[in-house]
N, C-alpha and C positions, 0 to 999 in steps of 0.2 A: 165344503162341497156346496154347490149352488142349489141342488135339489133339497138338501136338508134345510137350508136357509129359507127357501120358499115354503116348505111344509111347516116350519116353525111359526111362520107368520100367518098361516091359515088357521081357520077356526076348528079344524078337526084334530090338529096335533099330529104327533109322529109315533104314537104308542104302538100302532100296528103296522108300521112301515119297516120293511126288511131291506137292509143294504148288505151287499157282499160282492167282492170282485171275483170270487171263485164260484162259477156256475153250479158246481156240484153241491157245495156248501149252501148256496142260496136256495136250491131246491129242497135240501134237507130241512133247512130252517122254515121254509114255507110249509112243507108238509106237517111239521111239528106244530106250527101256529094254527093251521087249519084244523088239525085234530083237536087242539085245545079249544078253539072257537066252537066247534060242533058239540063237544062235551059240555062246555059252559052254557051254551044256548039250550041244550037238551031238546033240540028240534032236528029230526032227521032230514037229511038232504038240504040243509040250510047253506046258502052260499055266503060265506063270510066276506066282509069288506076289508080287503087287504091290498096295500099298494106295494108293488114290487119294482125294484130298480136294479 
């Protein structure tokens, strides 16, 4: 996939990038990642940096 290749070459990496062809599953995975980010940051109302495709 072209998007993955571009992100691999970037300096931020692909650790927090979500890929899925199924929109429902994509949203579920996004919500799960956001919850994890907020808990890990321990900062209320923090806007996590997540790339969605």
